[in-house]
N, C-alpha and C positions, 0 to 999 in steps of 0.2 A: 504493499499499499504506500509505503514512504518513496518508493522508486517511482510510482505513478504520480504522485503529487509533485515530486521534484521535476519530472518530465513535463508536467503541464505548466508549472510555475516557470520553468525555463523557456518553454515554447512561447507562452503568452508574454513574458518579459522581453524576448527577443523580437517578437512580432511588433509590439508596441514600440520598442527602441528603433527598429528598422523603418517602421512607418513614420516615425518622427524624423529620422533623418531624411526621409523622402519628402516630408512635409516642410522641411526647411526650404526647399526649393519650389514646392507645390503648394497650392492654397490649402492652409491647415495650420494648427498650432503645434509646430515642429518640436520646440523646446519643451513644451507641456507634455507631449507625447513620449519624449525621449526621457524626462523625469519620471513619468508614470512607468515606463519599462524598466527603469533602473530600480525604482521603488519595489516592484514586483520581483525582479531578480535579487534585490537585496535580501529577501526573504531566505534564499539559499545560499547566496554567495558573498563572502566578506569583502571582495574586490568591488562589488557593485555597491555595497553600503557605504563605501569610502567615497564614491564618486557622486552620490545623491546630492549631498550638500552643496559642493561647488558648482554643480550643473543647475540647482535650485536657485542659488545666488545669482548665477548668471542669467537665468530666465527672468528673475525679478528685476535684475539691472537693465536688461533689454526691454521690459516691459515699462519701467519707469522712464527710460529714455525715449521711448515711443510716444509718450504723452506729455513730453516736457514743454511743447509748444501747441498753440491751437491750430496752426496749419497742419501739424503732424496728426492731430486728433481727426481733423476734418478729411485729410487724405485717407487715414485708415478707415473712416466711416464710409467714404465714397467706395473705397475698394471693397469693403464687405457688402455695401449695396450692389456693386458691379457683379460680385459673385452670385448674389441671390437673383439678380435679374437674368445673368447668364444661365443659371440653373432652371429658371422658368422657360426661357428660350429653348434650353435642351430638352425639356419635358415636352414641349409642344410639337417637337420634331418637325420644325419648318423646312420647307423647300428653299434652297438657296441656289445662286447661280453657281454652275459647275466650275469647280477649281481643280485643275489638273486631273489626278486620278481618284480624287475623293468622291466624285459623282454629285448629284443634285440634293444630298441631304447631309446634315451635320454628321461628322463621324462619331460613332458611339452614341448617337443621340437616343432619347427615350428616358424613361423614368429612373433607371438605375444612375446613369451619369448626372442627370438633372437634380436628383434629390441629393447626391452627394455634394454637388456645388452649392445648393441651397443650405444644406446642413453646415458646410464649411463657412458660408457667409454668416450664419446665425451664431456659430461658435465664435466667429471673429468679433460680431457685435458684443457678445457676452463677455469676451475677454477685454474689449475695448472699454466696456462700462466698468468691469472690475478694475482695470488698470486706472482709469480716470478717478474712481472712487478711493483706491487705495493710495495712489501716488500723487494725485493733484490735490493739495491741500490748499484751502483759501488762505490768502496772506493774513496774518493776524492783524486785527484793527488797532490802531494807535489809541492809547489811553486818553480819555478826555482831557485830562489836565497837562498832557504833553509829556509827562514822565512815565517811566515804567512803573507798574504796580510793585 
């Protein structure tokens, strides 16, 4: 039974980690998935446990940097919206002008591809809201008398 558990933990951990690596360049929360994969792997492997905290710190650092300015927040929101719109378009399977060998339809069109794009956009929105709430603190208001309390 212990061997079966270790096998499933290892498989799930590596799948999450590898999908996270892919999501670094594809739409999706790459660092978050990599942290999740290492957390799962850390249940069985000490080397993974040692790497969770540095990666988690890096993920929070990247999230904080991503919401430092309002233009970055706006661009992130527009990108997430673009993913959702692209997902809806892919779900509708529209006919498009023929492009080289792709033919008159979007490649990989339909609900599987479209719903994954929509889900990625919604996850991006959720992470954006989380990052703004966690890392964008309003500036403290000055004390009415002009001095610090």
